[in-house]
DOTORSE-883550 format. One record per residue (C-alpha): residue number from 0; y, z, x. Coordinates in steps of 0.5 Angstrom, whole numbers, plus 500, padded with zeros to 3 digits. Layout:
<atoms>
<dotor: NUM Y: Y Z: Z X: X>
...
</atoms>
This chain:
<atoms>
<dotor: 0 Y: 382 Z: 841 X: 644>
<dotor: 1 Y: 387 Z: 837 X: 640>
<dotor: 2 Y: 393 Z: 840 X: 644>
<dotor: 3 Y: 390 Z: 838 X: 650>
<dotor: 4 Y: 389 Z: 831 X: 648>
<dotor: 5 Y: 396 Z: 831 X: 645>
<dotor: 6 Y: 399 Z: 833 X: 652>
<dotor: 7 Y: 394 Z: 828 X: 655>
<dotor: 8 Y: 396 Z: 822 X: 651>
<dotor: 9 Y: 404 Z: 824 X: 652>
<dotor: 10 Y: 402 Z: 823 X: 660>
<dotor: 11 Y: 399 Z: 817 X: 659>
<dotor: 12 Y: 405 Z: 814 X: 655>
<dotor: 13 Y: 409 Z: 816 X: 661>
<dotor: 14 Y: 405 Z: 813 X: 666>
<dotor: 15 Y: 405 Z: 807 X: 662>
<dotor: 16 Y: 412 Z: 806 X: 663>
<dotor: 17 Y: 412 Z: 807 X: 670>
<dotor: 18 Y: 407 Z: 802 X: 671>
<dotor: 19 Y: 409 Z: 800 X: 678>
<dotor: 20 Y: 408 Z: 807 X: 681>
<dotor: 21 Y: 401 Z: 807 X: 678>
<dotor: 22 Y: 400 Z: 800 X: 681>
<dotor: 23 Y: 403 Z: 802 X: 688>
<dotor: 24 Y: 398 Z: 808 X: 688>
<dotor: 25 Y: 392 Z: 804 X: 687>
<dotor: 26 Y: 394 Z: 798 X: 692>
<dotor: 27 Y: 397 Z: 803 X: 697>
<dotor: 28 Y: 390 Z: 805 X: 700>
<dotor: 29 Y: 387 Z: 798 X: 700>
<dotor: 30 Y: 393 Z: 795 X: 704>
<dotor: 31 Y: 392 Z: 801 X: 709>
<dotor: 32 Y: 384 Z: 799 X: 709>
<dotor: 33 Y: 386 Z: 792 X: 710>
<dotor: 34 Y: 391 Z: 793 X: 716>
<dotor: 35 Y: 386 Z: 798 X: 719>
<dotor: 36 Y: 381 Z: 793 X: 719>
<dotor: 37 Y: 384 Z: 788 X: 722>
<dotor: 38 Y: 387 Z: 792 X: 727>
<dotor: 39 Y: 381 Z: 796 X: 730>
<dotor: 40 Y: 376 Z: 791 X: 731>
<dotor: 41 Y: 369 Z: 790 X: 730>
<dotor: 42 Y: 367 Z: 796 X: 734>
<dotor: 43 Y: 370 Z: 801 X: 729>
<dotor: 44 Y: 365 Z: 805 X: 726>
<dotor: 45 Y: 359 Z: 803 X: 730>
<dotor: 46 Y: 356 Z: 808 X: 735>
<dotor: 47 Y: 356 Z: 807 X: 742>
<dotor: 48 Y: 349 Z: 805 X: 742>
<dotor: 49 Y: 350 Z: 800 X: 736>
<dotor: 50 Y: 355 Z: 796 X: 740>
<dotor: 51 Y: 351 Z: 793 X: 745>
<dotor: 52 Y: 349 Z: 786 X: 741>
<dotor: 53 Y: 346 Z: 780 X: 744>
<dotor: 54 Y: 348 Z: 774 X: 740>
<dotor: 55 Y: 343 Z: 768 X: 741>
<dotor: 56 Y: 342 Z: 761 X: 740>
<dotor: 57 Y: 335 Z: 758 X: 740>
<dotor: 58 Y: 334 Z: 751 X: 741>
<dotor: 59 Y: 328 Z: 752 X: 745>
<dotor: 60 Y: 323 Z: 746 X: 742>
<dotor: 61 Y: 317 Z: 750 X: 745>
<dotor: 62 Y: 310 Z: 748 X: 748>
<dotor: 63 Y: 307 Z: 741 X: 747>
<dotor: 64 Y: 300 Z: 740 X: 747>
<dotor: 65 Y: 301 Z: 736 X: 754>
<dotor: 66 Y: 303 Z: 742 X: 757>
<dotor: 67 Y: 298 Z: 747 X: 754>
<dotor: 68 Y: 293 Z: 742 X: 757>
<dotor: 69 Y: 295 Z: 743 X: 764>
<dotor: 70 Y: 294 Z: 750 X: 763>
<dotor: 71 Y: 288 Z: 753 X: 767>
<dotor: 72 Y: 282 Z: 753 X: 764>
<dotor: 73 Y: 275 Z: 750 X: 764>
<dotor: 74 Y: 277 Z: 744 X: 759>
<dotor: 75 Y: 282 Z: 741 X: 763>
<dotor: 76 Y: 282 Z: 737 X: 770>
<dotor: 77 Y: 286 Z: 743 X: 773>
<dotor: 78 Y: 281 Z: 748 X: 771>
<dotor: 79 Y: 275 Z: 744 X: 774>
<dotor: 80 Y: 279 Z: 744 X: 780>
<dotor: 81 Y: 280 Z: 751 X: 780>
<dotor: 82 Y: 273 Z: 753 X: 778>
<dotor: 83 Y: 271 Z: 757 X: 772>
<dotor: 84 Y: 274 Z: 764 X: 775>
<dotor: 85 Y: 281 Z: 762 X: 772>
<dotor: 86 Y: 281 Z: 765 X: 765>
<dotor: 87 Y: 284 Z: 760 X: 760>
<dotor: 88 Y: 292 Z: 762 X: 758>
<dotor: 89 Y: 292 Z: 757 X: 752>
<dotor: 90 Y: 294 Z: 762 X: 747>
<dotor: 91 Y: 300 Z: 765 X: 751>
<dotor: 92 Y: 306 Z: 765 X: 748>
<dotor: 93 Y: 303 Z: 766 X: 741>
<dotor: 94 Y: 308 Z: 763 X: 738>
<dotor: 95 Y: 309 Z: 757 X: 743>
<dotor: 96 Y: 316 Z: 759 X: 744>
<dotor: 97 Y: 318 Z: 763 X: 750>
<dotor: 98 Y: 324 Z: 765 X: 747>
<dotor: 99 Y: 321 Z: 769 X: 742>
<dotor: 100 Y: 318 Z: 773 X: 748>
<dotor: 101 Y: 324 Z: 774 X: 751>
<dotor: 102 Y: 327 Z: 776 X: 744>
<dotor: 103 Y: 322 Z: 781 X: 743>
<dotor: 104 Y: 323 Z: 784 X: 750>
<dotor: 105 Y: 330 Z: 785 X: 748>
<dotor: 106 Y: 329 Z: 788 X: 741>
<dotor: 107 Y: 323 Z: 792 X: 743>
<dotor: 108 Y: 323 Z: 794 X: 750>
<dotor: 109 Y: 331 Z: 794 X: 751>
<dotor: 110 Y: 332 Z: 797 X: 744>
<dotor: 111 Y: 338 Z: 792 X: 743>
<dotor: 112 Y: 341 Z: 789 X: 737>
<dotor: 113 Y: 339 Z: 781 X: 737>
<dotor: 114 Y: 343 Z: 777 X: 733>
<dotor: 115 Y: 341 Z: 770 X: 732>
<dotor: 116 Y: 346 Z: 764 X: 731>
<dotor: 117 Y: 344 Z: 758 X: 728>
<dotor: 118 Y: 347 Z: 753 X: 733>
<dotor: 119 Y: 351 Z: 752 X: 739>
<dotor: 120 Y: 358 Z: 750 X: 735>
<dotor: 121 Y: 358 Z: 756 X: 731>
<dotor: 122 Y: 357 Z: 760 X: 737>
<dotor: 123 Y: 363 Z: 757 X: 740>
<dotor: 124 Y: 367 Z: 758 X: 734>
<dotor: 125 Y: 366 Z: 765 X: 735>
<dotor: 126 Y: 367 Z: 765 X: 742>
<dotor: 127 Y: 374 Z: 762 X: 741>
<dotor: 128 Y: 376 Z: 767 X: 736>
<dotor: 129 Y: 374 Z: 772 X: 741>
<dotor: 130 Y: 369 Z: 775 X: 736>
<dotor: 131 Y: 363 Z: 775 X: 741>
<dotor: 132 Y: 364 Z: 776 X: 749>
<dotor: 133 Y: 358 Z: 772 X: 750>
<dotor: 134 Y: 352 Z: 768 X: 747>
<dotor: 135 Y: 346 Z: 766 X: 750>
<dotor: 136 Y: 343 Z: 759 X: 749>
<dotor: 137 Y: 336 Z: 758 X: 750>
<dotor: 138 Y: 336 Z: 750 X: 751>
<dotor: 139 Y: 330 Z: 746 X: 748>
<dotor: 140 Y: 327 Z: 746 X: 755>
<dotor: 141 Y: 326 Z: 753 X: 756>
<dotor: 142 Y: 319 Z: 754 X: 754>
<dotor: 143 Y: 317 Z: 748 X: 758>
<dotor: 144 Y: 321 Z: 750 X: 764>
<dotor: 145 Y: 318 Z: 757 X: 764>
<dotor: 146 Y: 311 Z: 755 X: 763>
<dotor: 147 Y: 312 Z: 752 X: 770>
<dotor: 148 Y: 315 Z: 758 X: 773>
<dotor: 149 Y: 310 Z: 760 X: 779>
<dotor: 150 Y: 310 Z: 763 X: 786>
<dotor: 151 Y: 305 Z: 757 X: 788>
<dotor: 152 Y: 305 Z: 750 X: 788>
<dotor: 153 Y: 302 Z: 744 X: 791>
<dotor: 154 Y: 295 Z: 743 X: 789>
<dotor: 155 Y: 295 Z: 750 X: 785>
<dotor: 156 Y: 301 Z: 748 X: 780>
<dotor: 157 Y: 304 Z: 742 X: 778>
<dotor: 158 Y: 312 Z: 741 X: 779>
<dotor: 159 Y: 313 Z: 749 X: 780>
<dotor: 160 Y: 319 Z: 752 X: 779>
<dotor: 161 Y: 322 Z: 758 X: 782>
<dotor: 162 Y: 327 Z: 761 X: 778>
<dotor: 163 Y: 328 Z: 768 X: 783>
<dotor: 164 Y: 333 Z: 769 X: 788>
<dotor: 165 Y: 337 Z: 774 X: 791>
<dotor: 166 Y: 341 Z: 776 X: 785>
<dotor: 167 Y: 335 Z: 776 X: 780>
<dotor: 168 Y: 334 Z: 770 X: 775>
<dotor: 169 Y: 337 Z: 763 X: 776>
<dotor: 170 Y: 338 Z: 762 X: 768>
<dotor: 171 Y: 340 Z: 755 X: 769>
<dotor: 172 Y: 333 Z: 753 X: 772>
<dotor: 173 Y: 330 Z: 756 X: 766>
<dotor: 174 Y: 334 Z: 752 X: 761>
<dotor: 175 Y: 338 Z: 758 X: 759>
<dotor: 176 Y: 346 Z: 758 X: 758>
<dotor: 177 Y: 350 Z: 763 X: 757>
<dotor: 178 Y: 357 Z: 761 X: 754>
<dotor: 179 Y: 362 Z: 766 X: 756>
<dotor: 180 Y: 369 Z: 768 X: 753>
<dotor: 181 Y: 373 Z: 768 X: 759>
<dotor: 182 Y: 378 Z: 773 X: 756>
<dotor: 183 Y: 372 Z: 778 X: 755>
<dotor: 184 Y: 369 Z: 779 X: 762>
<dotor: 185 Y: 366 Z: 786 X: 762>
<dotor: 186 Y: 363 Z: 784 X: 756>
<dotor: 187 Y: 360 Z: 777 X: 758>
<dotor: 188 Y: 358 Z: 781 X: 764>
<dotor: 189 Y: 354 Z: 786 X: 761>
<dotor: 190 Y: 350 Z: 781 X: 756>
<dotor: 191 Y: 349 Z: 777 X: 763>
<dotor: 192 Y: 346 Z: 783 X: 766>
<dotor: 193 Y: 342 Z: 785 X: 760>
<dotor: 194 Y: 339 Z: 778 X: 759>
<dotor: 195 Y: 337 Z: 778 X: 767>
<dotor: 196 Y: 333 Z: 784 X: 766>
<dotor: 197 Y: 329 Z: 782 X: 760>
<dotor: 198 Y: 328 Z: 775 X: 763>
<dotor: 199 Y: 325 Z: 778 X: 769>
<dotor: 200 Y: 321 Z: 783 X: 765>
<dotor: 201 Y: 318 Z: 776 X: 762>
<dotor: 202 Y: 318 Z: 771 X: 768>
<dotor: 203 Y: 315 Z: 776 X: 773>
<dotor: 204 Y: 308 Z: 778 X: 770>
<dotor: 205 Y: 307 Z: 771 X: 768>
<dotor: 206 Y: 308 Z: 769 X: 775>
<dotor: 207 Y: 304 Z: 774 X: 778>
<dotor: 208 Y: 298 Z: 773 X: 773>
<dotor: 209 Y: 298 Z: 766 X: 774>
<dotor: 210 Y: 298 Z: 767 X: 782>
<dotor: 211 Y: 292 Z: 772 X: 781>
<dotor: 212 Y: 288 Z: 768 X: 777>
<dotor: 213 Y: 288 Z: 763 X: 783>
<dotor: 214 Y: 285 Z: 768 X: 788>
<dotor: 215 Y: 278 Z: 767 X: 789>
<dotor: 216 Y: 277 Z: 760 X: 786>
<dotor: 217 Y: 274 Z: 755 X: 790>
<dotor: 218 Y: 281 Z: 752 X: 791>
<dotor: 219 Y: 284 Z: 758 X: 794>
<dotor: 220 Y: 277 Z: 759 X: 798>
<dotor: 221 Y: 278 Z: 752 X: 801>
<dotor: 222 Y: 286 Z: 754 X: 803>
<dotor: 223 Y: 283 Z: 761 X: 806>
<dotor: 224 Y: 278 Z: 757 X: 810>
<dotor: 225 Y: 284 Z: 753 X: 814>
<dotor: 226 Y: 287 Z: 759 X: 816>
<dotor: 227 Y: 281 Z: 764 X: 817>
<dotor: 228 Y: 275 Z: 759 X: 820>
<dotor: 229 Y: 271 Z: 765 X: 821>
<dotor: 230 Y: 270 Z: 766 X: 814>
<dotor: 231 Y: 265 Z: 760 X: 813>
<dotor: 232 Y: 260 Z: 765 X: 817>
<dotor: 233 Y: 260 Z: 769 X: 811>
<dotor: 234 Y: 257 Z: 764 X: 807>
<dotor: 235 Y: 251 Z: 765 X: 811>
<dotor: 236 Y: 250 Z: 772 X: 807>
<dotor: 237 Y: 254 Z: 770 X: 800>
<dotor: 238 Y: 256 Z: 764 X: 796>
<dotor: 239 Y: 263 Z: 762 X: 796>
<dotor: 240 Y: 264 Z: 764 X: 789>
<dotor: 241 Y: 261 Z: 771 X: 790>
<dotor: 242 Y: 266 Z: 772 X: 796>
<dotor: 243 Y: 272 Z: 770 X: 792>
<dotor: 244 Y: 270 Z: 774 X: 787>
<dotor: 245 Y: 269 Z: 780 X: 792>
<dotor: 246 Y: 276 Z: 778 X: 794>
<dotor: 247 Y: 279 Z: 778 X: 788>
<dotor: 248 Y: 276 Z: 785 X: 786>
<dotor: 249 Y: 278 Z: 788 X: 792>
<dotor: 250 Y: 286 Z: 786 X: 792>
<dotor: 251 Y: 286 Z: 789 X: 785>
<dotor: 252 Y: 283 Z: 795 X: 787>
<dotor: 253 Y: 288 Z: 796 X: 792>
<dotor: 254 Y: 294 Z: 795 X: 788>
<dotor: 255 Y: 290 Z: 800 X: 783>
<dotor: 256 Y: 297 Z: 802 X: 779>
<dotor: 257 Y: 298 Z: 795 X: 777>
<dotor: 258 Y: 294 Z: 790 X: 772>
<dotor: 259 Y: 295 Z: 783 X: 776>
<dotor: 260 Y: 292 Z: 779 X: 770>
<dotor: 261 Y: 297 Z: 782 X: 765>
<dotor: 262 Y: 302 Z: 777 X: 762>
<dotor: 263 Y: 307 Z: 783 X: 760>
<dotor: 264 Y: 311 Z: 788 X: 763>
<dotor: 265 Y: 308 Z: 794 X: 760>
<dotor: 266 Y: 301 Z: 791 X: 761>
<dotor: 267 Y: 303 Z: 789 X: 769>
<dotor: 268 Y: 305 Z: 797 X: 770>
<dotor: 269 Y: 299 Z: 799 X: 765>
<dotor: 270 Y: 304 Z: 803 X: 761>
<dotor: 271 Y: 304 Z: 803 X: 753>
<dotor: 272 Y: 307 Z: 797 X: 749>
<dotor: 273 Y: 313 Z: 799 X: 746>
<dotor: 274 Y: 314 Z: 800 X: 739>
<dotor: 275 Y: 316 Z: 794 X: 735>
<dotor: 276 Y: 323 Z: 794 X: 732>
<dotor: 277 Y: 324 Z: 789 X: 727>
<dotor: 278 Y: 330 Z: 792 X: 725>
<dotor: 279 Y: 334 Z: 790 X: 731>
<dotor: 280 Y: 333 Z: 783 X: 730>
<dotor: 281 Y: 338 Z: 780 X: 725>
<dotor: 282 Y: 341 Z: 773 X: 723>
<dotor: 283 Y: 348 Z: 771 X: 723>
<dotor: 284 Y: 351 Z: 771 X: 716>
<dotor: 285 Y: 357 Z: 768 X: 717>
<dotor: 286 Y: 364 Z: 771 X: 716>
<dotor: 287 Y: 369 Z: 773 X: 710>
<dotor: 288 Y: 374 Z: 767 X: 709>
<dotor: 289 Y: 379 Z: 772 X: 709>
<dotor: 290 Y: 378 Z: 778 X: 714>
<dotor: 291 Y: 373 Z: 775 X: 718>
<dotor: 292 Y: 367 Z: 779 X: 721>
<dotor: 293 Y: 367 Z: 786 X: 720>
<dotor: 294 Y: 362 Z: 789 X: 714>
<dotor: 295 Y: 360 Z: 795 X: 719>
<dotor: 296 Y: 368 Z: 796 X: 720>
<dotor: 297 Y: 369 Z: 796 X: 712>
<dotor: 298 Y: 363 Z: 800 X: 711>
<dotor: 299 Y: 366 Z: 806 X: 714>
<dotor: 300 Y: 374 Z: 805 X: 712>
<dotor: 301 Y: 373 Z: 804 X: 705>
<dotor: 302 Y: 369 Z: 810 X: 703>
<dotor: 303 Y: 373 Z: 814 X: 708>
<dotor: 304 Y: 380 Z: 812 X: 705>
<dotor: 305 Y: 377 Z: 812 X: 698>
<dotor: 306 Y: 376 Z: 819 X: 699>
<dotor: 307 Y: 382 Z: 821 X: 703>
<dotor: 308 Y: 387 Z: 817 X: 697>
<dotor: 309 Y: 383 Z: 821 X: 692>
<dotor: 310 Y: 386 Z: 827 X: 695>
<dotor: 311 Y: 393 Z: 824 X: 695>
<dotor: 312 Y: 393 Z: 826 X: 687>
<dotor: 313 Y: 396 Z: 833 X: 690>
<dotor: 314 Y: 403 Z: 830 X: 691>
<dotor: 315 Y: 403 Z: 826 X: 685>
<dotor: 316 Y: 401 Z: 831 X: 680>
<dotor: 317 Y: 405 Z: 836 X: 684>
<dotor: 318 Y: 411 Z: 832 X: 683>
<dotor: 319 Y: 410 Z: 831 X: 675>
<dotor: 320 Y: 409 Z: 839 X: 674>
<dotor: 321 Y: 416 Z: 840 X: 678>
<dotor: 322 Y: 419 Z: 835 X: 674>
<dotor: 323 Y: 416 Z: 838 X: 668>
<dotor: 324 Y: 419 Z: 845 X: 670>
<dotor: 325 Y: 426 Z: 842 X: 671>
<dotor: 326 Y: 426 Z: 838 X: 665>
<dotor: 327 Y: 424 Z: 844 X: 661>
<dotor: 328 Y: 418 Z: 841 X: 658>
<dotor: 329 Y: 414 Z: 847 X: 661>
<dotor: 330 Y: 418 Z: 852 X: 657>
<dotor: 331 Y: 417 Z: 849 X: 651>
<dotor: 332 Y: 410 Z: 848 X: 652>
<dotor: 333 Y: 410 Z: 856 X: 653>
<dotor: 334 Y: 413 Z: 857 X: 646>
<dotor: 335 Y: 408 Z: 853 X: 642>
<dotor: 336 Y: 401 Z: 856 X: 640>
<dotor: 337 Y: 398 Z: 852 X: 646>
<dotor: 338 Y: 393 Z: 856 X: 651>
<dotor: 339 Y: 394 Z: 855 X: 659>
<dotor: 340 Y: 387 Z: 852 X: 659>
<dotor: 341 Y: 389 Z: 847 X: 654>
<dotor: 342 Y: 395 Z: 845 X: 658>
<dotor: 343 Y: 391 Z: 845 X: 664>
<dotor: 344 Y: 386 Z: 840 X: 661>
<dotor: 345 Y: 391 Z: 836 X: 658>
<dotor: 346 Y: 395 Z: 835 X: 665>
<dotor: 347 Y: 388 Z: 834 X: 668>
<dotor: 348 Y: 385 Z: 828 X: 664>
<dotor: 349 Y: 390 Z: 823 X: 666>
<dotor: 350 Y: 390 Z: 825 X: 673>
<dotor: 351 Y: 382 Z: 825 X: 673>
<dotor: 352 Y: 383 Z: 818 X: 670>
<dotor: 353 Y: 387 Z: 815 X: 675>
<dotor: 354 Y: 383 Z: 818 X: 681>
<dotor: 355 Y: 377 Z: 814 X: 677>
<dotor: 356 Y: 380 Z: 808 X: 677>
<dotor: 357 Y: 383 Z: 808 X: 684>
<dotor: 358 Y: 376 Z: 810 X: 687>
<dotor: 359 Y: 372 Z: 805 X: 683>
<dotor: 360 Y: 377 Z: 799 X: 684>
<dotor: 361 Y: 377 Z: 801 X: 692>
<dotor: 362 Y: 369 Z: 800 X: 692>
<dotor: 363 Y: 369 Z: 794 X: 688>
<dotor: 364 Y: 375 Z: 791 X: 693>
<dotor: 365 Y: 370 Z: 793 X: 698>
<dotor: 366 Y: 365 Z: 789 X: 696>
<dotor: 367 Y: 369 Z: 783 X: 693>
<dotor: 368 Y: 374 Z: 782 X: 699>
<dotor: 369 Y: 371 Z: 785 X: 705>
<dotor: 370 Y: 363 Z: 783 X: 704>
<dotor: 371 Y: 361 Z: 791 X: 704>
<dotor: 372 Y: 354 Z: 793 X: 702>
<dotor: 373 Y: 353 Z: 797 X: 696>
<dotor: 374 Y: 346 Z: 799 X: 699>
<dotor: 375 Y: 340 Z: 799 X: 695>
<dotor: 376 Y: 342 Z: 804 X: 689>
<dotor: 377 Y: 349 Z: 802 X: 688>
<dotor: 378 Y: 349 Z: 806 X: 681>
<dotor: 379 Y: 349 Z: 812 X: 685>
<dotor: 380 Y: 356 Z: 811 X: 687>
<dotor: 381 Y: 358 Z: 813 X: 680>
<dotor: 382 Y: 356 Z: 820 X: 680>
<dotor: 383 Y: 360 Z: 821 X: 687>
<dotor: 384 Y: 366 Z: 818 X: 685>
<dotor: 385 Y: 366 Z: 822 X: 679>
<dotor: 386 Y: 365 Z: 829 X: 683>
<dotor: 387 Y: 370 Z: 827 X: 688>
<dotor: 388 Y: 375 Z: 826 X: 683>
<dotor: 389 Y: 374 Z: 832 X: 680>
<dotor: 390 Y: 374 Z: 836 X: 686>
<dotor: 391 Y: 381 Z: 832 X: 688>
<dotor: 392 Y: 384 Z: 834 X: 681>
<dotor: 393 Y: 382 Z: 841 X: 682>
<dotor: 394 Y: 386 Z: 841 X: 689>
<dotor: 395 Y: 392 Z: 837 X: 686>
<dotor: 396 Y: 392 Z: 842 X: 680>
<dotor: 397 Y: 392 Z: 848 X: 684>
<dotor: 398 Y: 398 Z: 846 X: 689>
<dotor: 399 Y: 402 Z: 844 X: 683>
<dotor: 400 Y: 401 Z: 851 X: 680>
<dotor: 401 Y: 403 Z: 854 X: 687>
<dotor: 402 Y: 409 Z: 849 X: 688>
<dotor: 403 Y: 416 Z: 850 X: 685>
<dotor: 404 Y: 420 Z: 845 X: 688>
<dotor: 405 Y: 419 Z: 837 X: 690>
<dotor: 406 Y: 420 Z: 840 X: 697>
<dotor: 407 Y: 415 Z: 845 X: 697>
<dotor: 408 Y: 410 Z: 839 X: 694>
<dotor: 409 Y: 412 Z: 835 X: 700>
<dotor: 410 Y: 411 Z: 840 X: 705>
<dotor: 411 Y: 404 Z: 843 X: 702>
<dotor: 412 Y: 401 Z: 837 X: 699>
<dotor: 413 Y: 402 Z: 832 X: 705>
<dotor: 414 Y: 400 Z: 838 X: 710>
<dotor: 415 Y: 394 Z: 840 X: 706>
<dotor: 416 Y: 392 Z: 832 X: 705>
<dotor: 417 Y: 392 Z: 830 X: 712>
<dotor: 418 Y: 389 Z: 837 X: 715>
<dotor: 419 Y: 383 Z: 836 X: 710>
<dotor: 420 Y: 383 Z: 829 X: 712>
<dotor: 421 Y: 383 Z: 830 X: 719>
<dotor: 422 Y: 378 Z: 836 X: 719>
<dotor: 423 Y: 373 Z: 832 X: 715>
<dotor: 424 Y: 372 Z: 826 X: 719>
<dotor: 425 Y: 376 Z: 821 X: 714>
<dotor: 426 Y: 381 Z: 819 X: 719>
<dotor: 427 Y: 375 Z: 817 X: 724>
<dotor: 428 Y: 368 Z: 816 X: 723>
<dotor: 429 Y: 364 Z: 822 X: 723>
<dotor: 430 Y: 359 Z: 820 X: 728>
<dotor: 431 Y: 365 Z: 820 X: 733>
<dotor: 432 Y: 366 Z: 828 X: 732>
<dotor: 433 Y: 363 Z: 833 X: 736>
<dotor: 434 Y: 357 Z: 837 X: 733>
<dotor: 435 Y: 361 Z: 843 X: 732>
<dotor: 436 Y: 366 Z: 840 X: 728>
<dotor: 437 Y: 361 Z: 836 X: 724>
<dotor: 438 Y: 359 Z: 843 X: 722>
<dotor: 439 Y: 366 Z: 846 X: 721>
<dotor: 440 Y: 368 Z: 840 X: 717>
<dotor: 441 Y: 363 Z: 842 X: 711>
<dotor: 442 Y: 368 Z: 847 X: 709>
<dotor: 443 Y: 372 Z: 841 X: 706>
<dotor: 444 Y: 370 Z: 837 X: 700>
<dotor: 445 Y: 372 Z: 830 X: 703>
<dotor: 446 Y: 366 Z: 832 X: 708>
<dotor: 447 Y: 361 Z: 832 X: 702>
<dotor: 448 Y: 363 Z: 826 X: 699>
<dotor: 449 Y: 363 Z: 822 X: 706>
<dotor: 450 Y: 356 Z: 825 X: 707>
<dotor: 451 Y: 354 Z: 822 X: 700>
<dotor: 452 Y: 357 Z: 815 X: 701>
<dotor: 453 Y: 354 Z: 815 X: 708>
<dotor: 454 Y: 347 Z: 815 X: 704>
<dotor: 455 Y: 348 Z: 810 X: 699>
<dotor: 456 Y: 353 Z: 805 X: 703>
<dotor: 457 Y: 350 Z: 806 X: 710>
<dotor: 458 Y: 348 Z: 798 X: 712>
<dotor: 459 Y: 342 Z: 801 X: 716>
<dotor: 460 Y: 338 Z: 805 X: 711>
<dotor: 461 Y: 332 Z: 803 X: 707>
<dotor: 462 Y: 331 Z: 808 X: 703>
<dotor: 463 Y: 337 Z: 813 X: 700>
<dotor: 464 Y: 336 Z: 821 X: 701>
<dotor: 465 Y: 337 Z: 823 X: 693>
<dotor: 466 Y: 337 Z: 830 X: 695>
<dotor: 467 Y: 343 Z: 829 X: 700>
<dotor: 468 Y: 347 Z: 825 X: 695>
<dotor: 469 Y: 345 Z: 830 X: 689>
<dotor: 470 Y: 347 Z: 836 X: 693>
<dotor: 471 Y: 353 Z: 833 X: 696>
<dotor: 472 Y: 355 Z: 832 X: 688>
<dotor: 473 Y: 354 Z: 839 X: 686>
<dotor: 474 Y: 358 Z: 842 X: 692>
<dotor: 475 Y: 364 Z: 837 X: 690>
<dotor: 476 Y: 363 Z: 839 X: 683>
<dotor: 477 Y: 363 Z: 847 X: 685>
<dotor: 478 Y: 369 Z: 845 X: 689>
<dotor: 479 Y: 372 Z: 842 X: 683>
<dotor: 480 Y: 370 Z: 848 X: 678>
<dotor: 481 Y: 373 Z: 853 X: 683>
<dotor: 482 Y: 380 Z: 850 X: 685>
<dotor: 483 Y: 381 Z: 849 X: 677>
<dotor: 484 Y: 379 Z: 856 X: 676>
<dotor: 485 Y: 385 Z: 858 X: 681>
<dotor: 486 Y: 389 Z: 853 X: 678>
<dotor: 487 Y: 389 Z: 856 X: 671>
<dotor: 488 Y: 390 Z: 863 X: 674>
<dotor: 489 Y: 396 Z: 861 X: 678>
<dotor: 490 Y: 399 Z: 856 X: 673>
<dotor: 491 Y: 406 Z: 858 X: 670>
<dotor: 492 Y: 409 Z: 855 X: 664>
<dotor: 493 Y: 416 Z: 857 X: 666>
</atoms>
C-alpha cells in the first residue's frame, strides 16, 4: 500500500507541474456546455409534448360588485323582470376573474404548460429577444367583457357582446391581446389558435347557459306571444309560468345529450371534468444575467457532458502510461519489489481524484452559472459522481493497459469514448432515442449514470426514486470492478 501511495504522490507532483493541462481538462467540458447551450436553444432536452407553452400576462381586474348586481337573480331589478325562473349566476367565476377560468381550461383540459409573466413590459422584452413566439395578455376589462357576452340582447341583456365570427373568437372584443414575435410566425400562430380554442370552450357554455336561463321566463313568453299570438289561448288551461316551464323542460329533453344550464364545457357536453393539473402552471422566474433562460437546457447538458468527459480520462491515462513506458519508468517499477496491483492503484488514485474534481466542478458551475436545479435531494449527486468516476477510471486503466503507442491511445480512446457517448444518449436527450436504443444503451456505464442523474436533477420530479439511483450506482461500481480487474490482468510493466 505504501508503494501505491508513493506512485500516486509522484503522479500528483507531475500533474502539479503541468497545471495548465489539468485546468484545460476541467474547463473544456464547461466551454463545450456553454457553446452548445447557446447554440441549441430552449427546446433542447425537452420532450415534444413539453414544448407547447403558453405565456400569459394577467391584467384582468375582475368583476366588480356593479357587474355582479346585474346578473340574473331575484335580488336585482333584472331578476324581477325575468322572473324567479332564472337561476342566480353570482358565484361564477368563483374567483371573480374570468382569466382564471381560461387558464384552468388550458392547463387542465388542454394539458398545456402555462407561464405567467408579471407584466407586459417584461413580456415585450422576451418577444424582442426572440425568447417567446407570442404572449397572451388578458387586459383589465377581460372579465367585464366576458360577462357581457350573450347570444341575446335588448331587454334580455344590457350591452351584449357577440365575440364570435366565422373565424372563431374575436379576441379583441373580449379584451385579449396576443403580442407576437414577427420573426416566429408559426409559433405565434399556434399560440393564437390554442388560445382561440380555449376561449371558445369557456365563452360558448357561458353564452348558452345564459340564453337557456331565459327560456320560459315571463319576458321570454311575452316575446313568444308577439310571434305566436295563439299562444295566449293556452293560458286558458295553463298559467304563463307553467307553460314556460314546460317549454324549458321540452327543449332540454329534446337536446338530451347536452346540459344547457351548465357553465363549463365538460358540463355542457355531460362529460367528466378534467383532472386538475397544478404542475402545468408556473410563474416566470426571470433570466440568468449571463446566459439567459435555459434551465431545462442545462438540466440536460450538464449531466450529459459531465458523464461524457468523465470517460475522456481514457485518453489522458493512456498517454501517461505510454509516456512512462517510453521513458523506461515502467521497467524500473517492474524491477522494484512492487506488485502489479500496487502499480495499478497508484496510477488510479490521481486519475480518480481528477475525475471527481471535474464532476463536482461541472455540477457546481451548472448551479451557479446556468441556474440549474439540484433537485430535492442534492446529496445524492455525491454517490453518483463517485461511482461514475470509478467506472471511468476502470475503462481508462484498461485502455492504458492495451495501448502501446500514442497513436493507439488516440484511435482506441477517441473511438471508444465517442461510440459509448453516442450509444448511451450522452450526446442527445435519452427521451429522443427509440425505445430499443434506450434498452441497448444500458450496456454502457454512461446510460446508468444518466439514469441516476435524471432521477436527482429532473426539474419536474417531486420525489426521487432511490431504488433507481442506488441500482445505477451499484451497476457503475460493478463496471468499475470488472474493468479494473481486466486492467490488472492486461497491465504490462515493460
